[in-house]
N, C-alpha and C positions, 0 to 999 in steps of 0.2 A: 659734357659741355659742348653744345653744338656751335660750330663755326662755319660761316657762310662765305663761299669763295667761288671763283670761276677763272679759268684761263683767259676768258674774254675780258678780264680786267686790264690786261696789258694792251698798250697802244704803241704803234710804231711812231717814233718821234725822230726829228732831224738829229744828226750827230751833234753832240755838244749841248743838247737841250738840258736845262737845269733840273727838270722834274725827273726823279729816279723811278721811272715807270716799272722797272723790274723788282722794286722792293716788295711788291705783293707776292710774287712767286718766290723770291728768295726767302722772305720771312716764313712763308708757308712751308718751304722745304726745311728750314731750320727747325721749325716746330715738330715736323715729322721725324727728321733725322735725330733730333735730340730726345725722342720718345715722349715729348710733352703732350702731343696729340696723337691719337690713333687715326688711321685713315678713315674709319667710319664716323669720326667726329667732324670731318670736313664735308660739308654738304654743297654739292654743285648747284649753282644758281642760274636760272634763266632770266631773260629780260623782264622788266616790270611792264605791266599793261599801260597803255596810253592814258586810260581814264585816271590813273593815279597821278600822272604828271600834270594833267589838266586841273587837278584840285589846287595846284600851287602855282603853276607857270602859265603864261599866256600862250594860247594856241599858236600864234604866229611865231613866237620864239621857238617852241617845240618843233614846228615845221622847218624853220631855218636850220636848226641843228640836224634834223633827220635828213634833210636834202643837201647838207653840207654847203649851204649858201650864205654863210656869214660873210660880211664884207671884211676888208682888211683891218679897219679900225676895231671891229668887234673881235676879230681874231687876236689882235694885239692886246686888247683888254682882257680877253680870256687867257691868253698865254699858251694856247694850244691851236694847232692847225685844224681847220674845218675839213673833215674827211668823213665818209660813211662809217668808218670804224669808230669814230668818236661817239656817235649816237649810241651804237650798240654797247660800247664800254660803259657809257654813262647810265644807261637804263639797267644794266646788270648791277652796277654799284648801288643804285637806288633799291633794287629788289633785295640785295644782300643786307642792306641796313634795315629794311622793312621786316624781313624775316628774323633778323637778330633781335629786334624789339619784341616780336611775338614770342620768340624762344625765351627771352628774359622773363616775360610775364608768366610763362608756363613753368620755367625751371629755375628761375633766380638769376641766372647769368646767360647772356647770349652774346655772340661775337661776330662782327663783320670784319673779315680780314682785308679791310679797305675802309672807305667811307669817311664821313666828316667833311663834306663839300660845302663849307659854311660861308663861302663868298658868293654863292649863286643867288641872284635876285629873281623876282617874278618874270621880268622881261629881258634879262641878260645874265651872262655869266662873267666872272672875272676871277683872277688868281687861281687858275687851273680848276675851277669849279663850274661845272656845266649845269646840272640840276641839283637842287638842294635836297639831298637825301633825308636829312633830319626832318625838315618841314613836311616832306611828303609822307614819311613814316608816321609822323604825329597826326596828320589829317586822316590817314588810314585808320589809326587806332581810335581816333575820336568818332569816326563813322560807326565803329562797332561798340565803343564804350564812351558815350558822349560826355560823361562826367569824370573821366580819368584825368588825374593830375600828373603832369609830366614836367620834369626838370631837365633842361639841357645844361650839362656841365662841360664847359669848353676850356681845356687847359692847353690847347694849341697856343703857340707863342703869338699868334695873330688874332685880332678880334673877329668874331663871327658876325660880320656886318649884315650879310644876306639873311642869316637865320634870324637875327634880331628884327630885321625889317619885315620878314614874312610872318613872324609870330607875334608882332606887336599888338597890344590891346586885347590879347586873349587871356582872361584871368585863370584859365586852366593850365597855362604854361608859364614856367619860370625859366628865363634864359640867364645863365650865369657864365661870365667869361672873365678869365684872368689872362692878361696879355701885356706886352710892351706898349706903353702909351705912344711913344714917338717912333712908330714903325708902320709898315703896311698893315691894313689899308689906310690910305690918307683920309678917306671919307668913312668915318665910323658911324654906326647907327646905335643909339642907346638901347641896350637890353634891359632886363629887369634889374640886374646888378652887374656892373662892369668894374673890375678891379684892375687898375693900371699899375704896372711896375716900371721902375726906371730901366733905361737901356743897360744891358750887360749886368742885370741883377744877379747877385750871388745866391747860392743855394739856400742858406739859412734864412735870408731875408724873404726870398720867394716863398719858401715853404711856410713861414710864419704868416705871410699875407694870405696864402691859399687856405690853410687850415682854419684860421680864425674867421675869415669872411664866408667860407663855404659852410662852416658849422652854423653860423648865424642864419644863413639862407635856408639850410635844411630845417632848422627849428621853426622858421617863419612859414615855410611852405608845405612841408610834409608830403613829398611826392609819392605817387603809386608806382612810378617808373622813373629811373634816371637814364638818360642817353648821354654817355660820356665820350666826348671827342678828346682822346688822350693826348695826341701830339708827340712827335719825336724831335721837333725843332727847338725844344728848350735846351738842347745840349750845347755846350760851349764851343763845339767845333762845327755847328750848323752854319750854313752860308747865309741864311736869311732870318733866323730866329731872334738874334740880338739878345739872347739870354746867356748866362754863364754857369749853367748847371752841369755838374758832373754826372756820370752814369749812376753813381751811388745816390745822388740827389733825386734823380728821376725814379729810381727804384723805390726810394723812400716815399715819393709822391704816390706811386702806384699802390704800395702796400697800405698806406694810411687811407687813401680814398676807397679802394676796393674793400679793405677791411671794414670801414665804416658802413658802406652800402650793404655788404653781405651780412655782417653781424647784426645790423638793424633790420634785416629782411626787406630791404628795398631792392626790388629787381633792377638790374643794371645791364644795359646793352653797351658793349665796348666797341668803339670805332677807332680807326687809326689816326686820322687827321694828317697834318703835314710833317715833313722831315726832309732835309736837304743837306745831310752831313757831307763834309769835304772828303770823308772816306765812305764811298758809296754803300758798302755793305753794313756800315755802322747804323745807318737809318733802319735797315731791316732788323738788325740786332736789337735796337731799342724797342721796336714794335714787338718782336719775338718775346722780349723780357716781360712786356706788359701782359701779353696773353698768358705767358707761363705763370705770372703772379696770380692772374684771375683764376686759372685752372687750379693752382695749389690752394688758394684760399677758399674757393668753392668746395673743393674736395674735403678740406679740413672742417668746414662748417657742417657738411653733411655727416661727417664722422662724429660730431659732438653728441 
């Protein structure tokens, strides 16, 4: 199982910044130290080409990110400081997601040890999301396979408003999101299917909503590829997720979803999404567990 990563995914942030930027390195180290991944399964990623960005984002916006010239209002909306390092980090993440999607199509499962920047719009970023890696990966895949059917499954606690906006009206793409209704982002954009939960939803209620609605979506659409933004912000101790799931509930989520995709031979690209646990390393642990489940289930399926 190939996993795509780079040390360039880390970004120097001001002290006390709420985004746990070290979660990418920490979760990668956990996967290696626990023997879940071998070093050769982690593929070093370079920056994405500019032409890939231009398929989704306005040229002026790309230029403002690259030149670190966002104004103060734009930086507040984004939640990240405009620095030259920000552009490089963002285009590496885009490339990691793109390659994970191609790996999934070739091998059944591909993993980006980051990704899921679902609040990025054509002309601006918000919610820590600079470029929309999912939309860029989809346009790249469609360039090579125009009729490919792709489902975005977003179980991050927040609605993927940017992704829904960028992919709206494309009958080849189904955008599914299950999220807290009264939570960030304030301005939501309708996707193909949006499932809203109550604030501080408990595990059993959440899992019932998820499994029922997603099963119906899969029956209706029959994708050739699923891009899954898993999310670690569903945990009850997350600062921003406003869900009340236990670690066991999240593991159950992962096992059922990945089991359904793998068992039914639906290629799946796994992305991290958000996570802001009050215990910093716990976010990395949740991401680690998701990738461990993907590795275990993929290996079991090959052994059948």
